[in-house]
C-alpha positions as CSV (number, residue, x, y, z in Angstrom):
1,M,-7.1,16.1,-14.5
2,Q,-4.0,17.5,-14.5
3,S,-4.0,18.0,-10.9
4,Q,-4.5,14.7,-9.8
5,Q,-1.4,13.6,-12.5
6,Y,1.1,16.0,-10.1
7,R,-0.6,14.8,-7.2
8,Y,0.8,11.2,-8.7
9,D,4.1,12.4,-10.2
10,S,5.0,14.5,-7.2
11,L,4.5,11.4,-4.6
12,P,7.1,9.2,-5.2
13,T,9.7,12.7,-4.8
14,M,8.4,13.3,-1.0
15,L,10.2,12.5,1.7
16,P,8.5,9.9,4.1
17,A,8.3,12.8,6.8
18,A,6.6,15.1,4.8
19,R,3.7,12.7,3.8
20,L,3.6,11.5,7.1
21,L,3.4,15.5,8.3
22,H,0.6,16.4,5.5
23,A,-1.6,12.9,6.7
24,A,-1.2,14.6,10.5
25,A,-2.6,18.0,9.1
26,L,-5.5,16.2,7.2
27,N,-6.4,14.4,10.1
28,R,-6.3,17.7,12.4
29,A,-8.4,19.5,9.7
30,A,-11.1,16.5,9.7
31,D,-11.3,16.8,13.8
32,L,-11.9,20.6,13.4
33,L,-14.9,19.4,11.1
34,A,-16.0,17.0,13.7
35,I,-15.8,19.8,16.5
36,A,-18.1,21.9,14.7
37,G,-20.6,19.7,14.0
38,I,-20.1,18.3,17.7
39,R,-20.6,21.7,19.2
40,R,-23.7,22.2,17.1
41,R,-25.5,18.8,18.8
42,M,-24.8,18.7,21.8
43,V,-24.0,21.3,25.0
44,G,-21.1,20.2,27.2
45,N,-17.8,21.1,28.9
46,A,-14.5,20.5,27.0
47,H,-14.5,16.9,28.4
48,A,-17.7,15.8,27.4
49,L,-17.1,17.2,23.7
50,G,-13.6,15.4,23.9
51,V,-14.7,12.1,24.6
52,Q,-17.8,12.6,21.9
53,L,-14.8,13.6,19.5
54,A,-12.5,10.7,20.5
55,L,-15.7,8.5,19.6
56,Q,-16.2,9.6,16.2
57,R,-12.1,9.5,15.5
58,I,-12.2,6.0,16.2
59,G,-15.3,5.3,14.7
60,H,-17.5,4.3,17.7
61,T,-19.8,6.9,18.4
62,G,-22.3,4.8,19.5
63,D,-20.7,2.6,22.6
64,Q,-21.8,4.1,25.5
65,A,-20.0,1.8,27.6
66,L,-16.8,2.9,26.0
67,A,-17.9,6.5,26.1
68,E,-18.0,6.6,29.9
69,W,-14.8,4.3,30.1
70,L,-12.7,7.6,28.2
71,R,-14.9,9.8,30.8
72,K,-13.3,8.0,33.4
73,E,-10.5,7.1,31.9
74,T,-8.8,9.8,30.0
75,S,-8.4,13.7,30.2
76,V,-9.3,14.3,25.9
77,S,-10.5,18.0,25.6
78,D,-12.3,19.5,22.3
79,T,-9.3,20.4,20.7
80,S,-7.8,18.6,17.1
81,A,-4.9,16.2,17.9
82,D,-2.0,14.7,16.3
83,F,-1.5,10.9,15.7
84,L,2.3,11.5,15.2
85,L,2.6,12.5,18.7
86,V,0.2,9.7,20.0
87,A,2.7,7.5,17.9
88,A,5.5,9.1,19.2
89,R,4.8,8.3,22.8
90,A,4.1,4.8,21.8
91,A,7.6,4.3,20.2
92,T,9.5,6.3,22.9
93,I,8.1,3.9,25.8
94,C,9.1,1.0,23.3
95,T,12.9,2.5,22.9
96,D,13.0,3.3,26.5
97,L,12.1,-0.2,27.6
98,G,14.1,-1.4,24.8
99,I,11.5,-3.0,23.4
100,P,11.5,-4.2,19.6
101,Y,8.3,-2.9,18.0
102,L,7.4,-1.1,14.6
103,I,4.8,0.7,13.2
104,G,2.0,-0.4,10.3
105,G,-1.5,-0.1,9.5
106,G,-2.5,3.6,8.1
107,I,1.2,5.3,9.1
108,A,3.5,2.4,7.2
109,S,0.4,3.3,4.2
110,T,1.2,6.5,4.5
111,V,5.4,6.6,4.4
112,H,4.9,4.4,1.7
113,G,2.1,5.4,-0.4
114,E,-0.5,7.7,-0.6
115,F,-1.7,10.0,2.0
116,R,-4.7,9.1,4.0
117,T,-6.4,10.1,7.3
118,T,-6.1,7.2,10.3
119,R,-8.3,6.0,13.1
120,D,-5.9,4.0,14.4
121,I,-2.3,3.5,15.1
122,D,-1.3,-0.1,14.6
123,L,1.5,-1.2,17.1
124,I,3.7,-4.5,16.4
125,I,5.4,-5.3,19.7
126,L,7.5,-8.3,20.6
127,L,7.8,-9.3,24.1
128,P,10.1,-12.5,24.8
129,R,9.6,-12.5,28.7
130,P,7.5,-12.4,31.5
131,R,8.9,-9.6,32.9
132,D,9.0,-7.5,29.8
133,T,5.1,-7.9,29.1
134,E,4.8,-6.3,33.0
135,R,7.2,-3.8,32.3
136,F,5.1,-2.6,29.2
137,A,2.3,-2.7,31.3
138,L,3.1,-0.5,33.8
139,A,4.7,2.3,31.6
140,L,1.9,2.4,28.8
141,E,-0.8,3.2,31.1
142,I,0.9,5.8,32.5
143,E,0.0,7.3,29.0
144,F,-2.9,5.0,27.6
145,A,-5.8,4.1,29.2
146,L,-5.8,-0.1,28.7
147,H,-7.6,-2.6,30.5
148,T,-4.1,-3.9,32.0
149,P,-5.0,-7.9,31.8
150,D,-5.7,-7.8,28.6
151,I,-2.0,-7.4,27.6
152,A,-0.7,-10.3,29.4
153,Q,-4.0,-12.5,27.6
154,A,-2.7,-11.3,24.1
155,Q,0.7,-12.1,24.7
156,Q,-0.9,-15.9,26.2
157,Q,-2.9,-16.1,22.8
158,T,0.0,-15.5,20.7
159,Q,2.0,-18.3,22.7
160,D,-0.9,-20.4,22.7
161,A,-1.0,-20.0,18.8
162,A,2.7,-20.5,18.2
163,H,3.2,-19.7,14.6
164,D,-0.2,-18.8,13.5
165,R,0.0,-15.5,12.4
166,A,-4.0,-14.9,12.1
167,R,-4.7,-16.0,15.8
168,R,-2.0,-13.8,17.1
169,G,-2.9,-11.4,20.5
170,S,-3.9,-8.0,20.4
171,F,-5.4,-5.2,22.6
172,S,-6.6,-1.7,22.5
173,A,-5.6,1.1,24.5
174,Y,-6.8,5.1,24.4
175,D,-4.4,7.9,24.5
176,R,-5.5,9.6,27.7
177,V,-4.6,13.1,26.0
178,S,-6.8,12.7,22.5
179,G,-8.2,9.4,22.7
180,Y,-6.6,8.2,19.7
181,R,-7.0,4.4,19.5
182,L,-3.3,2.5,19.7
183,D,-3.9,-1.2,18.7
184,V,-1.1,-3.0,20.2
185,H,-0.5,-6.6,18.2
186,M,1.8,-9.4,19.8
187,S,4.6,-10.9,17.3
188,G,5.2,-14.5,17.8
189,L,8.7,-14.1,16.2
190,T,8.2,-16.1,13.6
191,P,10.6,-16.0,10.5
192,F,8.1,-13.5,8.5
193,D,7.7,-11.3,12.2
194,Q,11.4,-11.6,12.7
195,S,12.1,-10.0,8.6
196,Q,10.1,-7.4,9.3
197,F,11.5,-6.4,12.9
198,D,14.9,-6.8,10.7
199,R,14.0,-4.6,7.7
200,A,11.8,-2.1,10.0
201,I,12.7,1.5,8.7
202,P,13.5,4.6,10.5
203,I,11.7,7.7,9.5
204,T,13.0,11.0,11.6
205,I,10.1,13.4,12.2
206,P,13.0,16.7,13.1
207,E,9.4,18.5,13.8
208,L,8.6,16.5,17.0
209,G,12.0,15.1,17.6
210,A,10.8,12.3,17.3
211,I,12.4,8.3,15.0
212,L,9.6,6.0,14.2
213,M,10.3,2.5,13.2
214,I,7.9,2.1,10.2
215,A,7.3,-1.6,8.5
216,S,8.8,-1.5,5.2
217,A,6.7,-0.9,1.9
218,E,7.5,-4.9,1.3
219,D,6.2,-5.8,4.5
220,T,3.4,-3.7,4.8
221,I,2.0,-4.9,1.1
222,L,2.3,-8.7,2.5
223,T,0.8,-7.7,6.3
224,K,-2.3,-6.0,4.2
225,L,-2.8,-9.1,1.3
226,E,-2.4,-11.6,4.9
227,W,-5.5,-9.5,6.7
228,Y,-7.5,-9.1,3.1
229,A,-7.5,-12.6,3.4
230,I,-8.8,-13.1,6.3
231,T,-11.4,-10.5,6.1
232,P,-11.3,-8.6,2.5
233,S,-11.8,-5.3,2.9
234,D,-11.5,-2.5,-0.1
235,R,-9.2,-0.6,1.6
236,Q,-6.6,-2.7,2.4
237,W,-6.6,-3.8,-1.2
238,D,-6.3,0.0,-2.2
239,D,-4.0,0.2,0.0
240,V,-1.7,-2.1,-1.5
241,Q,-2.7,-1.0,-5.0
242,T,-0.9,2.8,-3.6
243,I,2.0,1.6,-2.7
244,L,2.4,-0.2,-5.7
245,R,2.1,1.9,-8.1
246,I,4.3,4.8,-5.8
247,Q,7.1,2.5,-5.2
248,G,7.2,0.7,-8.7
249,D,10.7,-1.0,-9.2
250,A,11.9,0.8,-5.8
251,L,10.3,-2.6,-4.5
252,N,11.9,-5.8,-4.0
253,Q,9.8,-8.1,-5.9
254,A,12.0,-11.7,-5.3
255,Y,11.1,-10.6,-1.4
256,L,7.3,-9.8,-2.3
257,K,7.5,-13.5,-4.0
258,H,9.1,-15.1,-1.6
259,W,7.2,-14.7,1.1
260,A,3.8,-14.3,-0.3
261,V,4.2,-18.2,-0.8
262,Q,5.4,-18.9,2.5
263,L,1.7,-16.7,4.0
264,G,-0.1,-18.9,1.4
265,V,-1.1,-15.4,-0.2
266,D,0.5,-15.8,-3.3
267,E,-2.7,-16.1,-5.7
268,L,-3.5,-12.6,-4.2
269,W,-0.3,-11.3,-4.8
270,E,-0.2,-12.2,-8.4
271,V,-3.4,-10.3,-8.5
272,A,-2.3,-7.5,-7.2
273,R,0.8,-7.2,-8.7
274,L,-0.9,-6.7,-12.0
275,H,-3.2,-4.1,-10.7
276,R,-6.8,-5.9,-10.9
277,T,-9.4,-5.2,-9.3
278,A,-10.3,-7.0,-5.9
279,P,-10.9,-10.7,-5.5
280,H,-14.4,-12.3,-4.5
281,H,-13.4,-15.6,-2.8
282,T,-15.8,-17.2,-6.1
283,Q,-13.2,-15.5,-8.6
284,S,-10.1,-17.1,-10.1
285,P,-7.2,-14.9,-10.8
286,A,-7.3,-15.0,-14.3
287,S,-10.7,-14.0,-14.5
288,I,-10.0,-10.6,-12.7
289,P,-10.1,-7.9,-15.2
290,E,-7.0,-5.5,-14.9
291,I,-7.6,-1.5,-13.7
292,D,-5.5,1.6,-14.7
293,P,-3.5,1.7,-11.3
294,R,-3.2,5.6,-11.8
295,Q,-7.0,5.1,-11.1
296,T,-6.8,3.7,-7.9
297,H,-7.8,5.4,-5.0
298,L,-8.3,5.1,-0.9
299,D,-11.2,5.5,0.9
300,L,-10.6,8.7,3.2
């Protein structure tokens, strides 16, 4: 209990870059354990073992079609990898092309909350002009394996959906060196999307010589509540609770309330801010019991 209390008390004072580096170390440790298990189960060259490691890392061990594609499209090997390096490569592509971007998902959760391993990198981008889509595709496929037409399709889907954020187009790409998955979400530049870009936080990681634009704590909470409303997930709810616990009074409550109403997740926000357990669709907010926020944990 004392070690847990120390961990809770120390997290708010830890610099975001330090949290990211610690999370990356957790991922590398998980890779080493996975590699040891893979070597016991199969024999193969470094590339074949690396494909299995990539599949296990991103949670697709039984996907033979993806395995064959990774064999052809990547140079992955049986070594541990650093998701921060992959995030930095993606960020550099966007920065060099002048494409607005921010990073959300598990990386943003780590910046604003507790340490957690991650299987993918969530990149949100804005491609306002057709030529931006082409330039982005050409630059991305140098570093990442992908089906290039997926980019234009995702962009068209986002445009067709207009302001429906739930239908925002996305596609996946895979780092050619590590096999890490990059999930790219297209921004339709709704008022909330614009607010996210305006409030993105630059996180400097001197050890990598990189600067990552990260979604703010408030926008990370709101986005996770949006996705929870679409597809309830314990991980999403736990992330929200952890960010609330760690950030505390630093959160902009008025901003959260305003956008929760605008995004249609105000009831979920009321449940979350009171540190209640994750709601089921059949429950009303008043019927959901409160929990001790310090007992909230992440499913790593």
